[in-house]
N, C-alpha and C positions, 0 to 999 in steps of 0.2 A: 376507329380508335379515337376516343375523345381526347386523349392526351396528345396525339398527333395533330388533331384539329387545333388545339391550343398552341402547339408549337408552330404551326403554319401561320396562325395570327401573329405571334410575337416574331417570328422570322421576317414575315412580309412587312410588318410595322417598322421594326428596327432597321431593316434593309432599305427602305423607302426613306426614312428619315436621315439615313446616313448617306444616301445617293443624292438627295435633293432637299433635305430639311435641315434643322438646326445642328445635327451631327455632322454636316457635310464639311465645315472648316476644320474640324478635328481630323476627319478622314483625309482632306487635302493635305494638311500639315504632315501627318504621318507618311503619307505615300511620297510626298516630295522630298522628305528627308531621309528616306530609307531605299530609294530606287537605285539599283545598280545596273548600268547598262554598258555596253562596249562604246568605244570612242565614236562609232558612227550612230549611236543611239539604238543599236539593235539589242533586243532582250538576250541576256545570257542564256546559253543552253550548255549541257554537258559537252556537246560536240565542239561548239566553237571555243569553249573554255580550254578543252584538250588540244584544239587545233587540228581536228580530224573531220573528215566528212561526216555528215549526219547520218547517212546510210550505213557506214562502217560501224559506227558506234551502237546504232540501233540494232543492226543484225547481230553484232557481237553479243548484246544483251539478251537478245532472243534466244541465240544458241546456248548462252550460260543458263538462262531460264529453263530451257528444255532440259538440259543436262541434269540440273538440280531437280526438276520435277521428276525425272526418271529415277534419279538416285535416292531421293528422299521421300518421295510420295507415291508415285504410280506403281512402282514394282511392289510396294509393300501394302497396297491397297486392293481389296476385292472389288473389282469393276463389273462383276457379273450382274446382268439386269433381270435374270429370272424370267418367269412367264408373265409378267405384269404387261397389261396393255400400255401402249404410248400415253394414253390419257392419264392413267394412274402414275406412270413414271414422271410425267411432266408436272402434273397438278396436285397429286395426292402422295407422292413420296418425297422425302427429303433428297436434295441434290448433293453429290460429292463436290468438295470444294473446287477441284479442278474443272469439272463440267460447268460449274457456275462462272468460274473465271473465263472459260473458252466463250460461253454465251455472251457474257458481258463484252468481251473484246469485239465479237461480231457486231453486237448492237452499237458499240462505240464507232466502229467503222462505217456502218450505215448511217449513223447520226451525223458523222462528219460530212459525208457525201450529201446527204439530204439538206444539212444546214447550209453548206456552201451553194447548193442549187437555189436556195431561198435567199441568198445574198448575205448570209452570215457565215463567214469563213472560219468556224470555230466548232469543236464538238460538244459533248454534253456539258450542261450546266443547269442549275435548279434556281439559285436565288434571283438570278436576273429575270427569270420567267415570272416568279411571284411578284417582284417589283413592277414588271410590266402590267401585270394584271391589276394591280393597285392603282397605277397610273391611269389605266383605262377607265377606272371607276371614279377617279377624282375629277371635280368640276375645274374648268379652266386650264387643264393639263392636256397637251396634244400628245396622244399616244394611241397605239393600235396593237391588236393581237399579232405577234410576229411568231417566228419559229419557236423560239425558246418558251414563249407563253403557251402555245399549243402543246409543247413537249410536256409541261407540267399537267395540264388537263388530261393529256394522253395516258400519263403515268397513273393518275387517280382512276381514270376509266379501266385502264388495263389491270390494275391491282384489284378493283372491285369485281371485275368479270372473273378473274382468277380465284378470288375468295368464294364467289358463288359456285364455281365449278368444283372446288374443292370441299364445299359444305363447311366453310369456316367463317363466313359473314355473319357477324354479330356485333352488337354495340358493347364496347368495353370501356368502363368508366373508372380510372384510378382515384384513389383518395384525393381529398381537397388539398392537403399539403403537397402531394406529389404533383398535382396540377400547377400549384405555384412554383415549385421548382422547375417544372418543364417550361413554364412561361418566362421565368427568368433566364434560364438557359437558352431559350430561343431568341430572346432579345440579344444576348451576347453573340449568338451564332450570327444573326443578321447583321450586326455592326462588324464582326470579325470577317465575314464572308465578303462584304463590300470593300472594307478597308484593305484586305489582303488581295483582292482582285479575284476571289473565287472561293466556293465552299469546298467541302471534302470531295464532291463529285468532280467539280472543275480541276482541282489541284491533283487529286490521286488518280482519277480515271481519265482525265484529259490532258492536264499539263505534264505529268510525269511520262506518259508514253511519248509526249513531244520533246523530252529530254529537257524541260524547263528547269533551270536551277532554283528559280523562285518557287515552282511547284514542289520540287524536291524537298526545299527547306520547309515550305508550307505544309506539305503532307507529313513531314517528320513531326512537326510540332503539333499538328492535329492529333496525330497517334499518341504522342507524349501527353498532351493535354487530356485526352480521353483516359489514358492509363492512370494518370495522377488523380484525376477526379474520381474515377471509379474506385481507386484504392482509399481515397479520403472518405468517400460516402458509404462504401460497403465493406471494404476490407478491414479498415482501421477500427470501426466499432466492434467488429467481431474479435479483435485482438486485444482490446482493452478490458 
């Protein structure tokens, strides 16, 4: 998807300029002025904010999620798989929301373990991988391909393989005006991801499961920002 390629260029460019370029002073000022930590410098989590053990809060949320899953989703949904082969079920049929969530959770756990074994004690993240790849290509900058950079390469390769298996691999090019919107949006994404300490993947898929209050706040405003922008760009014109 050419639009996604343009978004990657904007994300990587703005992210790198925010991490180590002329936007870095702005990022440093915003981070130093808004960071909230405990008295001992420990990042705030839902568990230490409530004064409870992390495991107690985490398992309570899991139990509540399972109950809501059963009450609101699973029992009202047809989960029959039919006679389709596993290849068709995985690569050529749409996935239920809960199946997708379970698989993402498993991937997240595997990512956390493999990342820690590689010396990076943190789970999934995307923006840092693109920034690392850019740094490797910059002259005079000491950088090497690390776990998160190879993660990005693996996502691209895996998506391409899946698209080929599903017979959905083709070039898709949006209109020029849309490409400009994508590029501007990706610049904002790159700046926002580095300034807030993570993108939507880092905050929503990694930070929230770790009960980080910063990720809960970041994830909330990522969703609200997406809703407001979608309304302004797509719903509002239809109502006028």
